Steps between C-alpha positions, in 0.01 A plus 500: 500500500647667206470394138473145626154583633306316223661160561445547880141595436436182306676293767302667768181413320627137470541483886139629547368242249689216652365589854146517371530182313656302785231607741274236335762223530421205734591585860732204509720698261543804716853404608577333172424613148314809621792635702756414230304675230461811715867507585602468139271775382618732786856419416458611149367844593735539791816430301390742227441768764829430683701513175338828393559652842879423509761727366732382226454213259332252735166508316581229239609266779172548681302448181679160475386414852148608408515281182594200718202561720281544187606153381412356845157662481438378146572144622275540799216639280530202271476263802192697639335472159575127476355441854196700411559761768479818309211627287636473156463859379695610819782253439537597134493866598772455753710307256454777256621756756803290569587500132452886483740538793761274316459699179533833666818379675653416163429834350 
């Protein structure tokens, strides 16, 4: 990573937090909400990394892809919260990290 390292670091931390949080989800959700949340979180960090690693002006396009995945994850976190799957501080923390990634993208 280059100067885009800080947004990638936040997104990487978000992936780890989502994985830790979803470990406590019901086993019946392993192929449902757990898998969706993990894919969305990984997609955010992966798109940031891919965009930063490409030559030319592709980075803004990959930030848009990451933003779409962030919106997905935000919705999934809200669903998890409403279903009582996540420990509330962890859900709030993850939502905060999603917001940080979005704001950093807009800078």
